[in-house]
N, C-alpha and C positions, 0 to 999 in steps of 0.2 A: 431315474432322470439325472442328466449330467449338465453342468453349467459350461460356459465358455472356458477355453483353456486360458492360462495366464497370458500367453502371447496374444491370443485373440482379444482378450479384455484390454490389454495395453494398447493394441492397435485401434480398437473401437473408441477408447478414450481419446487417443490422439485425433481421431476424426470427429470428435464431439458427438458421439452417439448418445441418445437420450437414456435416462435411467431405466425406462420401461424396457428398452432393448437389451441393456446390460444385465437385467435380472432374469432374462429368459433361460429356460432349461429345456433339454431335449431327450428324446427316447434313446438315442444312441449317437455314435460318432458320425455316421453318414448323414443323418438329419442335421446334426450340428454343423458339419462342414458345408452342406448345401445352404443352410440359413446364413452362415457367416459370409460366404461368397456373395450372396445376393445383397446382404446388408452393407458389406464393404463397398460394393459397386455403387450402391445408391448414395452412400455417404461421400464417396469420392466425387461423384457427379455434383453433389451439393457444394462441396468445398471448391471445386473448379469454378462453379458458378459464382461463388463468393469472391474468388480471386479476380475473375473477369470484372466483377462489379467494382472491386477495389481499383483496378487499373483505369477504368473509364469514369468512375464517379467520385469515390472518396479521395483516393490518391494520397491519403495520409493515414497512418495507423490510428486506431481508436485511442491508444494511449496519448498520442500527440493531440488529438482532437479534444480529449478530456482535459489535458493540461491547459489548453487555450480557454476552454469553457469555464473552468474553475477560476483561472486567473482573471478573466473578464468579470465574472460574478463578484469575486472578492474586491477587485478594484472599485467596482460600482458601489460596494458596501463600505467603502472608506479605508480598505487595507492597501498599503503600499507594497509593491513587489520588490524584493531584493534578490541579489545573486551573490553568492559567496563561494570561496574556493572549494574544490573537491578534495584537495590535500589538507589534512588537519594536523595540528601539533599535539604531541603527547601532553603538553602543559594544559591545553584547553580541556582535554578529556579528564585530567586530574581534577579540574575545577568542578566536573560533573560527578566526582567521587569514583571515577573509573581508573583504578590503579592496577598494578600487576596481579592483585588478589581478587579483583572483581570478576564475576562470572562472564561479563561481556568481553573482557580483555582477550580471551582465547579466540573470540570470533572476529577480531580485528585484522585487517590486511595491513601489516606493517611494511612500509617502503624502506625505512631505515630506522635507526635507533629512536629518533624523536618525531618521525613523520609517518602518517598512515592515510589510507583512503577513508574518508569520513564514514563512520558507521551510523551517523545521525546528523541532523541539521542543527539541533538545539545549541551546541557550544558556539557556533559562529553567529547565531541570532542573538545570544546573550552578549557577545562581543560588540555587535553593532548597537544593541540597545543601550549600552553604557553611554555612548555618545548621543544617540537619538533622544534619550530621555533628558539630556542636558539641553538639546537644541529645540525640540518640538514641543508643542502644547499637547496636553492630555485630551482625549485618549490617544495613545500611540499604537497604531495598528500596522503590523507588517506580516508578510508571508514569503515563503520561498518554496519553489517546486524544483526538485532535482534528484539525481541519482545518489544512492547510498550503498554501502558495501559491507557485508558481513559473511563470515563463514557459517552460514546457517545449516542446520540439520537438513539432510536430504528429505524431500517429500514434495507432494504436489502443491502445498501451500507456502513453500519457502523458495527463495532464490538468493544467490550470492550477490546479485546486483538487482536493486529494486528502486522504485521512484517514490519519494516521499513528498507530501505537502505538509509543511508546518506553518501554522499561523499563531500569532501572539497578539493579544490586546492588553496593553498596560493602562491602568487607570480604571478598570472595571470596578464599580462599587462592590464591596465585599458581600453585601446581602443579595446581590443579583448574579453572582459568579456562576452558580450551577444552572440557573435559568439561561444565562448567556451561552454557556457551553452547549446546552440542549438546542438553543435557537440556531447558533452558527453551525453546530454539528449536523442538525437536521437539514439546513440549507445546502450544505455540501453533499450530503448523502443523497438528497432528492435530486440535486443537479446532476449527480453521477448516474441516476437511474435506479438507485437502490430503494426498494419499496418496503421490504420487511426487515426492520431493524429495531433495536432497543438499546437502552443505556444500562450499563451494569457497573457497579463499584467493585474494583479488583485491586490486587497488590502488585506493584511494579518493582523490578530490581533497581531502578534508578530513582523514580519519583515517590516510591511508597504507595500510598492509596491514590488510585487514579479512577477516572470514569471512562470505561471502554464503550465503544459503539460496536455491537455485534450484529451480524446479519444472518437471516435464514434459520431454518430449524436446526442446523448443525452449529450455530453460534460462531460463525467466522468473524474473527476480530478484524474490523476495517479501520479502526481509529482508536487512539488513546488520548485522553485529556487530563490535564492537571491544572492546578490553580495556586496562586500565591497571595501573600508572601509565603515563601517556601525556603527550607534550609539551604537548598542549592543556590539561592540568590546571594547568600552571604559573601562568597568569594568575589562576586561581581559588584559588591556594595550596592545592591538593589534592594529597596525595602518599600515595595508598592504592591497594591492589589492587582492581580492579573489573571488571565486565563490563557491556556495554550492547548492546541489540539494538533496531533500528528496523524495524518491519513496515509495509508499505503494505496497508491493509485491502482496498482495491479489487482489488489484485493477488492477495491471498489468495482473494478470491471468484472472480477470473478463473481461478486455478489449480484451485480446487475444482470449478468448473463446466467446466473445460477450454474456456474461452471465448477468443475472439480480440479482444474489444472491451471495454476498461476502462470506457467510457462507460456501459455497461449497469448498472454497479454503484455509480456515484458519485452525487453530488448533481446533479440533472438536471431540465430542463424537457421533455425529449424522451422520457425513460424513466421508468417507475415500477416499482420492484422487478424490474428487468431486462427489462421489456416495453416495446417501442417503442409509443408512443401513437398514431402516425398509421396506425391499422389500421381 
């Protein structure tokens, strides 16, 4: 018995073939080729139907629709949306302990000596909070949704450009922080259509011990949460109890669709609303 060729497997993945189809094996090459042609034709028909539906019904990629859905939910829950620059200074990254020796430094897209495309949203949110904590009453709740950039390792679960949702709540009672993370994290995951997820304690390169939200039997990380007071607060002269959660929106879509390919859901010239265009 022989499996699909590597080229056939790649093409079937692009066309979102189900796992059951990808695991098939065949008596010989003629049987495999016949099955491949029939399956590809069927998948292409399905993808063309999805594109037609997108043109006449949705008209906005699912990533955009998810951004709007989560923003509406969070504002209704008392979070204020903020928008910060995509270009970030080296000085702000240093406040997050990211210097030339930090593992993340090699993943940053530097534009010039002291400017880069932001690899995360947190430094700019810290910057805003310095003023907002002075002006607003507690609790202070803010969030941002926007693109981030990293020279990620190649693979179906990574991309150099991806969309993050970061939310922060300042003034959370210390004895309720973990419960609050689980409450807000569950609301976002459920709103994104993720059904099978769990919370796990892990170690992060930046925040140390964090609480990750992982989905599915493969344990796809869809979010990472931290709480304070935290040593990273000191450069900002912040000394309050807080929680923060960062979600990858493309990974939320991967989990909700049980997909193996993050590229289907991100900003792309090859896909539109999850459909491969070379069909």
